[in-house]
C-alpha positions in Angstrom: 44.6 -80.4 54.1 45.1 -78.0 51.2 48.5 -76.9 50.5 49.6 -73.3 50.3 49.8 -73.5 46.5 46.2 -74.5 46.2 45.0 -71.8 48.5 47.0 -69.3 46.5 45.6 -70.5 43.2 42.1 -70.3 44.5 42.6 -66.8 45.6 44.0 -65.9 42.2 40.9 -67.4 40.5 38.6 -65.5 42.7 40.4 -62.3 42.0 40.4 -63.0 38.3 36.7 -63.7 38.4 36.1 -60.4 40.2 38.1 -58.4 37.6 36.2 -60.2 34.8 32.8 -59.3 36.4 33.9 -55.7 36.8 35.0 -55.4 33.2 31.8 -56.9 32.1 29.9 -54.3 34.1 31.9 -51.5 32.5 31.2 -52.8 29.1 27.5 -52.9 29.8 27.6 -49.3 31.1 29.5 -48.2 28.0 27.0 -49.9 25.7 24.1 -48.3 27.5 25.7 -44.9 27.2 26.3 -45.5 23.5 22.6 -46.4 23.1 21.5 -43.3 25.0 23.8 -41.1 22.8 22.5 -42.7 19.6 18.9 -42.3 20.8 19.5 -38.6 21.5 21.2 -38.1 18.1 18.3 -39.9 16.4 15.8 -37.7 18.2 17.7 -34.5 17.2 18.1 -35.6 13.6 14.4 -36.6 13.5 13.3 -33.3 14.9 15.6 -31.4 12.5 14.3 -33.4 9.6 10.7 -32.7 10.6 11.5 -29.0 11.0 13.2 -28.9 7.6 10.2 -30.6 6.0 7.9 -28.0 7.6 10.1 -25.1 6.5 10.3 -26.6 3.0 6.5 -27.1 2.9 5.9 -23.5 4.1 8.2 -22.1 1.5 6.5 -24.1 -1.3 3.1 -22.9 0.1 4.4 -19.3 0.2 5.4 -19.5 -3.5 2.0 -21.0 -4.5 0.2 -18.3 -2.4 2.3 -15.6 -3.9 1.3 -16.5 -7.5 -2.3 -17.1 -6.4 -2.3 -13.5 -5.1 -0.8 -12.4 -8.4 -3.5 -14.3 -10.3 -6.2 -12.7 -8.1 -4.9 -9.2 -8.9 -4.7 -10.0 -12.6 -8.2 -11.3 -12.5 -9.5 -8.2 -10.9 -7.7 -6.0 -13.5 -9.3 -8.1 -16.2 -12.7 -7.6 -14.7 -12.1 -3.8 -14.5 -10.9 -3.8 -18.0 -14.1 -5.3 -19.2 -16.2 -2.6 -17.5 -17.6 -0.4 -20.2 -20.0 1.7 -18.2 -19.4 5.4 -18.1 -20.1 5.6 -14.4 -18.8 3.4 -11.6 -20.9 2.1 -8.7 -20.9 -0.6 -6.0 -23.1 -2.7 -8.3 -20.3 -3.1 -10.9 -18.6 -6.5 -11.2 -15.3 -5.1 -9.9 -17.1 -4.4 -6.6 -19.8 -7.1 -6.4 -18.5 -10.3 -7.9 -18.6 -13.3 -5.5 -18.3 -15.9 -8.3 -14.9 -14.6 -9.5 -13.6 -13.0 -6.4 -14.5 -15.3 -3.4 -12.8 -18.5 -2.4 -11.3 -19.3 -5.8 -9.3 -22.5 -6.0 -5.9 -22.5 -7.7 -3.1 -25.0 -7.3 -3.8 -26.1 -3.7 -4.6 -22.5 -2.7 -7.7 -20.6 -2.1 -7.7 -16.9 -2.8 -10.2 -14.1 -2.3 -10.1 -10.7 -4.0 -11.4 -7.4 -2.7 -11.4 -4.2 -4.8 -11.8 -0.8 -3.3 -12.4 2.4 -5.2 -9.8 5.0 -4.1 -12.2 7.8 -5.3 -14.7 6.7 -2.7 -12.4 8.2 -0.1 -11.4 11.6 1.1 -8.0 12.7 -0.2 -5.7 13.4 2.7 -3.5 15.6 0.6 -6.3 18.1 -0.3 -8.8 17.7 2.5 -9.5 20.8 4.6 -9.4 20.9 8.3 -13.2 20.9 8.5 -13.4 17.9 6.3 -10.8 16.0 8.4 -12.7 16.8 11.6 -15.8 15.1 10.0 -14.1 11.7 10.3 -14.9 9.5 13.4 -12.6 10.0 16.4 -10.7 12.9 14.7 -9.6 15.7 17.0 -8.3 19.2 16.2 -4.7 18.3 17.3 -4.4 15.4 14.9 -6.1 17.4 12.0 -3.6 20.2 12.5 -0.7 17.7 12.7 -1.8 16.2 9.4 -1.9 19.6 7.7 1.5 20.5 9.1 2.9 17.2 7.8 1.8 17.8 4.3 2.4 21.6 4.0 5.8 22.9 2.6 6.8 25.1 5.6 8.1 24.4 9.1 5.7 26.7 11.0 3.2 24.8 13.2 -0.5 25.7 12.5 -3.0 25.7 15.4 -2.3 22.7 17.6 -0.1 21.0 15.0 3.6 20.2 15.1 6.5 20.3 12.6 9.9 18.6 12.2 11.2 19.8 15.6 8.7 17.5 17.4 9.5 14.4 15.3 13.3 14.9 15.6 13.0 14.9 19.4 11.5 11.4 19.5 13.6 8.4 20.5 14.0 7.4 16.9 13.7 10.8 15.3 12.7 11.6 11.7 11.7 14.6 9.6 8.2 15.7 8.7 7.4 15.1 5.0 6.6 18.8 4.3 5.0 17.5 1.2 2.1 15.3 0.0 1.6 11.9 1.6 3.0 9.3 -0.8 1.3 6.3 0.8 -1.6 6.2 3.3 0.4 4.2 5.8 2.6 7.3 6.2 -0.2 8.7 8.3 1.0 6.4 11.1 4.1 8.7 11.4 1.9 11.7 12.2 1.7 12.8 15.9 -1.0 10.9 17.9 -2.1 8.7 15.0 -2.2 5.2 16.4 -2.8 1.8 14.7 -6.2 1.6 16.4 -7.3 4.9 14.8 -5.8 3.9 11.5 -6.9 0.3 11.1 -9.8 0.2 13.6 -10.5 -3.5 14.2 -9.8 -4.5 10.5 -6.0 -4.8 10.9 -5.6 -6.9 7.7 -7.9 -4.5 5.7 -9.8 -7.5 4.3 -13.2 -6.0 5.1 -14.2 -9.0 7.1 -14.7 -9.5 10.8 -12.1 -12.3 11.6 -12.1 -14.3 14.8 -9.2 -12.3 16.3 -11.1 -9.1 15.6 -14.1 -10.0 17.7 -12.6 -11.9 20.6 -12.1 -9.0 22.9 -8.7 -9.0 24.6 -7.8 -12.6 24.0 -5.6 -11.9 20.9 -4.5 -8.8 19.1 -5.9 -6.5 18.0 -7.9 -5.2 20.9 -11.6 -5.1 20.0 -14.9 -4.6 21.7 -16.2 -8.1 20.9 -19.5 -6.8 19.7 -19.4 -8.8 16.4 -19.5 -5.6 14.4 -16.5 -4.6 12.3 -15.2 -1.1 13.2 -13.1 0.2 10.4 -10.4 2.9 10.9 -9.4 5.9 8.9 -7.8 3.7 6.3 -11.3 3.0 5.0 -12.1 6.8 4.6 -8.8 8.3 3.4 -6.6 8.0 0.3 -3.6 9.8 -1.1 -4.5 9.1 -4.8 -6.5 11.3 -7.0 -9.0 10.0 -9.6 -6.2 10.2 -12.3 -3.9 8.0 -10.2 -1.4 10.6 -9.0 -0.7 11.1 -5.3 -1.3 14.8 -5.5 2.4 15.4 -5.5 2.0 18.3 -8.0 5.0 20.2 -6.5 7.3 17.4 -7.5 5.8 17.2 -10.9 6.2 21.0 -11.3 9.8 20.8 -10.2 10.6 18.0 -12.7 9.0 19.9 -15.5 10.8 23.1 -14.5 14.1 21.2 -14.5 13.3 19.9 -17.9 12.6 23.4 -19.0 15.9 24.6 -17.6 17.7 21.8 -19.4 16.1 22.8 -22.6 17.0 26.4 -22.2 20.6 25.5 -21.3 20.6 23.4 -24.5 19.3 26.4 -26.4 22.0 28.6 -25.0 24.7 26.1 -25.9 23.3 26.0 -29.5 23.3 29.8 -29.7 26.9 29.9 -28.5 27.8 27.3 -31.1 26.1 29.5 -33.6 28.3 32.5 -32.6 31.4 30.4 -32.9 30.3 29.4 -36.4 29.7 33.1 -37.3 33.3 34.0 -36.2 34.6 31.1 -38.4 32.8 32.5 -41.4 35.2 35.4 -41.7 37.8 33.0 -43.3 35.5 31.8 -46.0 32.5 33.8 -47.4 30.8 30.7 -48.8 31.2 28.8 -45.6 30.0 31.9 -43.7 26.8 32.0 -45.7 26.1 28.4 -45.0 27.0 28.8 -41.4 24.8 31.8 -41.0 21.9 29.9 -42.5 22.6 27.0 -40.1 22.8 29.6 -37.3 19.3 30.8 -38.2 18.0 27.3 -38.1 19.5 26.7 -34.7 18.1 30.0 -33.3 14.7 29.0 -34.7 15.1 25.6 -33.0 16.0 27.4 -29.9 12.8 29.5 -30.1 10.8 26.3 -30.5 12.6 24.8 -27.5 11.7 27.8 -25.3 8.1 27.6 -26.5 8.1 23.9 -25.6 9.5 24.9 -22.2 6.6 27.4 -21.8 4.1 24.6 -22.6 5.7 22.4 -19.9 5.3 25.2 -17.3 1.7 25.7 -18.5 1.1 21.9 -18.1 2.6 22.0 -14.6 0.3 24.9 -13.6 -2.8 23.0 -14.8 -1.7 19.8 -13.0 -1.3 21.7 -9.8 -4.9 22.9 -10.1 -6.4 19.5 -10.6 -8.8 18.7 -7.7 -9.1 15.4 -5.9 -12.6 14.1 -6.7 -14.9 11.8 -4.7 -17.1 9.3 -6.4 -20.6 9.9 -5.0 -21.6 6.4 -6.3 -19.1 4.5 -4.1 -18.4 6.9 -1.2 -19.7 6.0 2.3 -22.0 8.2 4.3 -19.1 9.1 6.5 -16.9 10.3 3.6 -19.8 12.2 2.0 -20.6 13.9 5.3 -17.0 14.8 5.8 -16.8 16.2 2.2 -19.8 18.4 3.0 -17.9 19.7 6.1 -19.4 17.5 8.8 -22.3 18.2 11.1 -25.9 17.1 11.3 -27.0 18.7 8.1 -24.1 17.2 6.2 -25.0 13.7 7.6 -28.6 14.1 6.5 -27.5 15.2 3.0 -25.1 12.2 2.8 -27.9 9.8 3.7 -30.2 11.4 1.1 -27.4 10.9 -1.6 -27.0 7.2 -0.6 -30.8 6.6 -0.6 -31.1 8.1 -4.0 -28.3 6.2 -5.6 -29.4 2.9 -4.0 -32.8 3.3 -5.7 -31.1 3.4 -9.2 -30.2 0.4 -11.2 -26.9 1.8 -12.5 -26.2 4.4 -9.9 -26.0 8.2 -10.4 -25.0 8.9 -14.1 -24.4 12.7 -13.7 -23.7 14.8 -10.7 -26.3 17.3 -11.8 -28.9 14.8 -10.7 -28.3 15.9 -7.2 -29.7 19.4 -7.8 -32.4 18.1 -10.1 -33.7 15.8 -7.3 -33.4 18.6 -4.7 -30.7 16.8 -2.7 -28.2 19.6 -3.0 -29.0 23.3 -3.2 -27.5 25.3 -6.1 -25.0 27.0 -3.7 -23.8 23.7 -2.2 -23.6 22.1 -5.6 -21.5 25.0 -6.9 -19.0 24.5 -4.1 -18.8 20.7 -4.7 -19.0 20.6 -8.4 -15.3 20.4 -9.0 -14.8 17.9 -6.1 -17.3 15.1 -6.9 -17.6 12.7 -9.8 -19.5 9.5 -10.9 -16.5 7.6 -12.3 -13.2 6.3 -11.1 -9.8 5.3 -12.4 -7.8 4.4 -9.3 -8.5 1.2 -7.4 -6.8 -0.8 -4.6 -6.8 -4.5 -5.2 -6.2 -6.8 -2.2 -5.8 -10.5 -2.6 -5.7 -13.0 0.3 -4.4 -16.5 -0.5 -4.4 -19.5 1.9 -2.7 -22.8 1.2 -5.0 -25.8 1.4 -3.5 -28.8 3.3 -6.2 -31.4 2.5 -8.9 -29.3 4.1 -6.6 -27.7 6.7 -5.5 -24.1 6.3 -1.8 -23.6 5.8 0.4 -20.6 4.9 -1.5 -17.3 4.3 -0.3 -14.4 2.2 -1.7 -11.0 1.3 -0.8 -8.8 -1.7 -2.0 -5.2 -2.2 -1.8 -3.2 -5.4 -3.0 0.3 -6.3 -3.7 0.5 -10.1 -4.6 3.3 -12.4 -6.8 2.0 -15.3 -6.8 5.3 -17.2 -3.8 3.9 -19.1 -3.4 0.8 -21.2 -2.0 -1.4 -19.8 -2.9 -0.5 -16.2 -0.3 1.4 -14.3 0.9 0.0 -11.0 1.1 2.9 -8.5 1.8 0.9 -5.4 2.7 -2.7 -4.6 2.8 -4.4 -1.2 3.8 -8.0 -0.7 3.1 -9.4 2.8 5.6 -11.8 4.5 4.2 -15.3 4.7 3.1 -16.7 8.0 
């Protein structure tokens, strides 16, 4: 028989074995937890690394697309600079140039350029109510609101509104009470929606993209008829043929301030002349010299005042400068609106387009419209100061897309309004879209 000691030792051995197995199980569980934690950390780090790589790639693509857009705009300006024709039409290289403007490869990017003649549009700062009503989907309330936005008073006209209405909105603001500075400012006017402004062409590229013909699947909302419906942005501008925004009041004010400054300088010089005259009593020779200098200063003062008068005269002539529409590039809708709208205006607009399309270089002189019997002498006399056959102000839009080995990557759009009447071209507006 086993002694008590043996039995005790056996029990102790069993207990030690149980403790050892328990400890081994805890170690295995701890190791498994460590493996799980390491796997989770690896997954997080891997995901973060992939995300960082994508962000880095997108930023590099955005930089390449930015400079591709800049190259496209410079290319368009170079083409316009080489245009030596006296008139501008849709057959010129700045308008019809697929070789230099469509799908141009540059540093793993593809860019496309589209140039629009701002003189082919109706100027929103000078258009009459009747002309505005000639635009598609325009109603009297919006036409009056546009006129109230641009006029200098705070008195509503017709069905329009003034600053009181805009200040009462959730995020209130004041009416401009001055000329539109950019066309997108039109979106601030009462009842003007993005649908009216952009139509289906929300990116203003002149093409019917997939999201612009898929109905309600993706914004913008469209009718899905595979026909691009453009909005008012295609028919309106805030730039004149000389490149200004029609802000003649501001120009006049600046010139008047310059005139006032010159007159103030003249008064200071005359006061200085009087002080020199008083000092001349102490020394007759110095007095003679001082009086002679005083006469020169007074003469200079007269020249300054004369220069001030010239500045005012320049201001007055600038204020009278009309916004002209290029009949070689304007659409039938713009021409009909310019003529006041209606069936007769639409027929006349179609006649103008049919006549210019039959010419190789477009209409070279506006007098051809009367010679061909398209416009009567009375209508021609009313429009003579508001139509032209040449242009100086253009909008250049460049669309760049990064090329990832045949797959489209980051896209970017740059928009510039340029005035080519100066050398080098003057940039009137610059818009850089955020990359996506």
